[in-house]
C-alpha positions as CSV (number, residue, x, y, z in Angstrom):
1,M,42.2,66.9,-2.7
2,W,45.1,66.6,-0.4
3,N,45.7,70.2,-0.7
4,N,42.2,71.0,1.0
5,V,43.6,69.1,4.1
6,G,46.4,71.3,4.5
7,R,50.1,70.8,5.9
8,L,50.1,68.0,8.1
9,S,52.7,67.5,10.5
10,T,55.6,64.6,10.3
11,M,54.1,62.9,13.2
12,T,50.6,62.8,11.8
13,C,51.8,61.7,8.4
14,L,53.5,58.5,10.4
15,K,50.5,57.9,12.3
16,I,48.3,57.9,9.2
17,F,50.6,55.8,6.8
18,P,52.0,52.9,9.1
19,G,55.1,51.2,8.2
20,S,58.2,52.5,6.4
21,L,57.7,56.2,5.1
22,R,60.3,55.5,2.4
23,S,58.4,52.3,1.1
24,H,55.2,54.1,1.3
25,L,55.6,56.8,-1.0
26,R,57.8,54.8,-3.6
27,G,54.7,52.8,-4.1
28,V,52.6,55.6,-4.3
29,Q,54.6,56.9,-6.8
30,L,54.9,53.8,-9.0
31,A,51.1,53.4,-8.8
32,V,49.7,57.0,-9.4
33,K,52.9,59.0,-10.8
34,A,52.4,61.2,-8.1
35,Q,54.8,63.7,-7.0
36,V,55.6,63.7,-3.3
37,R,57.4,66.5,-1.5
38,C,58.7,66.6,1.7
39,I,58.8,70.0,3.9
40,S,60.2,70.6,7.2
41,Q,56.8,71.5,8.3
42,G,55.1,68.0,7.2
43,V,54.4,65.9,3.9
44,S,51.9,67.1,1.2
45,R,50.9,65.5,-1.8
46,T,50.0,67.0,-5.4
47,D,48.2,64.9,-8.2
48,S,47.4,66.0,-11.7
49,S,43.7,64.6,-11.2
50,P,41.3,65.9,-8.7
51,R,40.3,63.9,-5.9
52,P,37.6,64.0,-3.3
53,A,39.5,65.4,0.2
54,R,40.3,62.5,2.2
55,S,38.6,62.5,5.9
56,L,40.6,62.3,8.8
57,S,38.9,60.4,11.6
58,S,38.7,62.0,14.8
59,R,40.5,58.9,16.4
60,S,43.9,59.5,14.2
61,V,44.1,63.1,14.8
62,L,43.4,63.0,18.7
63,S,45.8,60.2,19.0
64,V,48.8,62.1,17.6
65,P,49.1,64.7,20.6
66,A,48.5,62.1,23.0
67,L,51.5,59.6,21.5
68,Y,54.0,62.3,20.2
69,L,53.0,65.8,21.0
70,Q,53.0,65.6,24.9
71,P,54.0,68.7,26.7
72,C,57.7,68.7,28.0
73,S,58.1,67.8,31.6
74,M,60.7,70.5,32.3
75,R,59.3,72.6,34.9
76,R,58.8,76.3,34.1
77,V,59.3,78.9,36.8
78,S,57.1,81.3,35.0
79,G,54.4,80.8,32.7
80,S,55.7,83.9,30.7
81,G,59.1,85.1,29.6
82,S,61.7,83.1,27.6
83,G,64.5,85.4,28.0
84,W,68.1,84.2,29.1
85,Y,67.3,84.5,32.9
86,E,64.1,82.4,32.7
87,S,66.4,79.7,30.8
88,V,69.1,79.9,33.2
89,A,66.4,79.6,36.0
90,D,65.0,76.4,34.1
91,S,68.4,74.9,33.4
92,A,69.2,71.4,34.3
93,P,72.0,72.4,37.1
94,V,69.4,74.7,38.9
95,H,67.1,72.0,39.1
96,F,69.6,69.5,40.5
97,T,70.5,72.2,43.0
98,E,66.8,72.4,44.2
99,Q,66.7,68.8,44.9
100,L,69.9,69.0,46.7
101,L,68.4,71.8,48.7
102,I,65.1,70.1,49.4
103,S,66.7,66.5,50.1
104,S,69.2,68.1,52.6
105,Q,66.4,69.7,54.4
106,Q,64.0,66.9,54.5
107,M,67.1,64.7,55.8
108,T,68.5,67.1,58.5
109,G,64.9,68.1,59.7
110,L,66.2,71.7,60.5
111,P,64.3,74.9,59.9
112,W,64.8,76.1,56.3
113,W,67.0,78.8,57.6
114,A,69.4,76.5,59.4
115,G,69.1,74.4,56.3
116,I,70.4,77.0,54.0
117,I,73.3,78.0,56.1
118,C,74.4,74.2,56.8
119,T,74.3,73.6,53.0
120,T,76.3,76.6,52.4
121,V,78.9,75.6,54.9
122,A,79.1,72.3,53.3
123,L,79.2,73.3,49.8
124,R,82.0,76.0,50.5
125,T,83.7,73.4,52.5
126,V,83.7,70.4,50.5
127,V,84.0,72.3,47.0
128,T,85.6,75.9,47.3
129,L,88.0,75.0,50.1
130,P,89.9,72.5,48.3
131,L,90.2,74.7,45.5
132,A,91.3,77.5,47.4
133,I,94.2,75.9,48.9
134,Y,95.1,74.9,45.2
135,Q,95.0,78.3,44.0
136,A,97.0,79.5,47.0
137,A,99.7,76.8,46.2
138,I,99.8,77.7,42.4
139,I,100.1,81.7,43.5
140,A,102.9,80.8,45.9
141,K,104.9,78.8,43.2
142,I,104.5,81.7,40.8
143,E,105.8,84.2,43.4
144,A,108.8,81.9,44.0
145,L,109.6,82.2,40.4
146,Q,109.8,86.1,40.2
147,K,113.4,86.0,41.3
148,E,114.2,83.5,39.0
149,I,112.3,85.2,35.7
150,A,114.2,88.6,36.7
151,E,117.4,87.1,36.6
152,L,116.9,85.3,33.6
153,A,115.6,88.5,32.1
154,Q,119.0,90.5,32.7
155,R,121.0,87.7,31.1
156,L,118.7,87.6,28.2
157,R,119.0,91.2,28.0
158,Y,122.5,91.0,27.8
159,E,122.5,88.3,25.0
160,I,119.9,90.4,23.1
161,S,122.3,93.3,23.0
162,V,125.4,91.2,22.2
163,R,123.5,89.8,19.3
164,A,122.3,93.2,18.2
165,Q,125.8,94.8,17.7
166,E,126.6,91.6,15.8
167,K,123.9,91.8,13.1
168,G,123.1,95.5,13.5
169,W,119.5,95.2,14.9
170,S,117.4,98.3,15.4
171,E,116.1,99.1,18.9
172,K,112.3,97.4,17.8
173,T,114.2,94.3,16.5
174,C,115.8,93.9,19.8
175,R,112.6,94.4,21.7
176,Y,110.9,91.9,19.8
177,H,113.4,89.2,20.1
178,F,113.7,89.9,23.8
179,K,109.8,89.7,24.5
180,K,109.6,86.7,22.5
181,N,112.2,84.7,24.1
182,L,111.2,86.0,27.7
183,R,107.6,84.4,26.9
184,R,109.2,81.2,25.8
185,I,111.3,81.1,28.9
186,V,108.6,82.3,31.7
187,S,106.4,79.6,30.1
188,E,109.0,76.7,30.6
189,L,109.4,77.4,34.0
190,Y,105.6,77.3,34.6
191,V,105.8,73.8,32.9
192,R,108.6,73.1,34.8
193,D,106.9,74.1,38.1
194,N,103.3,73.1,37.0
195,C,102.0,76.5,38.1
196,H,100.5,77.9,34.9
197,P,98.6,81.2,36.3
198,F,95.4,79.8,34.7
199,K,95.1,77.1,37.1
200,A,94.9,80.0,39.9
201,S,91.6,81.0,38.2
202,L,90.1,77.5,38.6
203,L,88.4,78.5,41.9
204,V,86.3,81.3,40.1
205,W,85.0,78.8,37.3
206,V,83.7,76.5,39.9
207,Q,82.6,79.1,42.7
208,L,80.4,81.5,40.5
209,P,78.4,78.6,38.3
210,M,77.6,77.0,42.2
211,W,76.7,80.2,43.4
212,V,74.5,81.2,40.7
213,S,72.9,77.9,40.7
214,V,71.9,77.9,44.5
215,S,71.0,81.4,44.5
216,L,68.5,80.2,41.5
217,A,67.1,77.2,43.0
218,L,66.2,79.3,46.1
219,R,64.8,81.9,44.0
220,N,62.5,79.1,42.2
221,I,61.6,77.3,45.4
222,S,60.8,80.4,47.0
223,V,58.4,81.8,44.2
224,G,56.8,78.4,44.0
225,L,57.0,75.5,41.2
226,E,54.9,73.5,39.2
227,H,55.2,69.9,40.1
228,A,57.2,70.9,43.4
229,P,56.1,69.2,46.5
230,S,52.7,70.5,48.0
231,G,53.4,72.9,50.8
232,L,57.1,73.7,49.9
233,Q,56.6,77.5,49.6
234,Q,54.6,77.8,52.7
235,Q,57.3,75.8,54.6
236,L,59.8,78.6,53.2
237,A,57.3,81.2,54.5
238,A,57.1,79.8,58.0
239,G,60.9,79.0,57.8
240,G,62.5,82.1,58.9
241,A,63.8,83.5,62.4
242,L,64.2,86.7,64.3
243,W,63.7,89.9,61.7
244,F,63.1,87.5,58.7
245,P,60.4,85.1,59.8
246,D,59.2,84.7,55.6
247,L,62.0,83.6,53.7
248,T,59.9,83.9,50.5
249,V,59.6,88.0,50.6
250,P,62.6,90.5,50.8
251,D,64.0,91.7,54.1
252,S,62.4,94.9,54.8
253,T,64.6,95.5,57.6
254,W,67.7,95.6,55.3
255,I,69.6,94.1,58.2
256,I,70.7,91.2,55.5
257,P,71.4,93.4,52.9
258,V,73.4,96.0,54.7
259,S,75.5,92.7,56.3
260,L,76.0,91.3,53.1
261,G,77.6,94.8,51.7
262,L,80.0,95.3,54.8
263,I,81.1,91.3,54.9
264,N,82.2,91.8,51.2
265,L,84.2,95.1,51.8
266,L,85.7,93.7,54.8
267,I,86.8,90.7,52.3
268,T,88.3,93.0,49.7
269,E,90.0,95.0,52.4
270,V,91.6,92.3,53.7
271,Y,92.9,91.2,50.3
272,A,94.0,94.7,49.5
273,L,95.9,95.3,53.0
274,S,97.7,92.1,52.6
275,K,99.4,92.9,49.7
276,L,102.8,94.7,49.8
277,E,102.4,96.4,46.6
278,Q,99.7,96.8,44.0
279,S,99.9,97.5,40.4
280,K,97.8,99.9,38.6
281,F,95.6,96.9,37.3
282,Q,95.3,95.3,40.8
283,K,94.2,98.7,42.4
284,Y,91.6,98.8,39.7
285,V,90.3,95.4,40.0
286,T,89.7,96.2,44.0
287,N,88.0,99.7,43.4
288,V,85.5,97.3,40.8
289,I,85.0,94.5,43.4
290,R,84.1,97.6,46.4
291,G,81.5,98.9,43.7
292,I,80.0,95.8,43.1
293,S,79.8,94.8,47.2
294,L,78.0,98.4,47.1
295,V,75.7,97.2,44.4
296,M,74.5,94.0,46.3
297,I,73.1,95.7,48.8
298,P,70.0,97.1,47.3
299,L,69.8,94.0,45.0
300,A,69.5,91.9,48.4
301,A,66.9,94.0,49.3
302,T,64.8,93.2,46.4
303,V,65.1,89.3,46.4
304,P,63.8,86.9,48.4
305,S,65.3,86.4,52.1
306,S,66.1,83.2,51.2
307,M,68.6,84.4,48.6
308,A,69.9,87.3,50.5
309,L,70.6,84.6,53.5
310,Y,72.4,82.4,51.1
311,W,74.6,85.5,50.1
312,L,75.3,86.5,53.4
313,S,76.4,82.9,54.4
314,S,78.5,82.2,51.6
315,S,80.2,85.9,52.2
316,C,80.7,84.9,55.9
317,I,82.5,81.8,55.2
318,G,84.4,82.8,52.2
319,L,85.8,85.8,54.8
320,A,86.5,82.8,57.0
321,H,88.5,80.8,54.5
322,N,90.6,83.9,53.4
323,L,91.8,84.4,56.9
324,L,92.1,80.4,57.7
325,L,94.3,80.7,54.5
326,R,97.1,83.2,55.8
327,S,97.5,81.2,59.0
328,P,101.2,79.7,58.8
329,R,100.3,76.7,60.5
330,F,97.3,76.1,58.1
331,R,99.6,76.5,54.9
332,S,102.2,74.2,56.2
333,L,99.4,71.3,57.1
334,C,98.1,72.2,53.2
335,R,101.9,72.2,52.0
336,I,101.5,75.2,50.6
337,P,104.8,76.5,49.4
338,P,106.3,79.7,51.4
339,S,106.1,83.0,49.2
340,R,107.9,86.3,49.9
341,S,104.4,87.8,51.3
342,D,103.8,85.4,53.9
343,S,104.0,86.8,57.6
344,H,104.6,85.1,60.6
345,T,101.8,87.4,62.2
346,P,99.2,87.8,59.5
347,Y,96.4,89.1,61.8
348,R,98.5,91.2,63.5
349,D,99.6,93.0,60.2
350,I,96.2,93.3,58.7
351,A,94.7,94.7,61.8
352,A,97.9,97.3,62.0
353,A,97.6,98.1,58.3
354,F,93.7,98.6,59.0
355,V,94.2,100.7,61.5
356,T,96.7,102.9,59.8
357,K,94.9,103.2,56.9
358,Y,91.5,104.3,58.4
359,M,92.1,105.4,61.6
360,K,95.0,107.6,61.6
């Protein structure tokens, strides 16, 4: 009987019964009046009369995995573990970044430590710097609108008070109409000047996935990959310099992790010192970023030196871009609109604010 054979996979049934499965089942039903039942795990047949079990030739059984059940060509970073981290590390963007890093190193012929730095400079300059310029332009337009928004809000408040006296509105109703109309006015101004605040966050939505992809790609190459070019991990093991000769192991001297934390803290302080006035939310965000910068120090001491070197290079380039975007000449060259917070001597002002805050 077919029941003695057990469940057969869908691909096995297609292999045993050539041709259209629908026409074959219809023919069997008309001939012996059998019941055919299709299940997601396979196709089984039940009949009222007992029949001897149909034998399967070894050729038919073995040919199915060879044709249909071949293992996926996706490279696995780890033989065990199927969590979200391994899924992200085994994703298509990370594999694409791996090939980008390997190809750039092969084309330039540089040591791996220099190749990582050069690739970081290229990615941050080509991808994130234009987005940073665009973000600065959007923020400048939003700051320029604040004066107009304040004037329109004052006029709207007067009109709401007049209408409230005519219709006898309560204080709660006045606040409702004021907020509703003010949101509409501000939205129209954003549309008019093409400076919606969401556009200012475009840099984060591009830079963060790129940072994760490059980090995981370097981690995959450092720990070794199946089907990767032979000797690639050995090249990284000998591709370091100075106190980090092996890029596949963490920096035991903690020089790179501590430098990473200091650079990230410096970026945070430059941003905080350049603001004339900070709201409570901005102060809260600044403190959170300070905490993340400190957490990155022990984290960078536990990952391969290739990842830590990339993080340090990316932070240094981010600090350079941050300072560059404060240059009046560069802002004028990029046609960034002037704003109230602009300074003709930004670097001198930041240094003076730093000395006043921390050294006096």
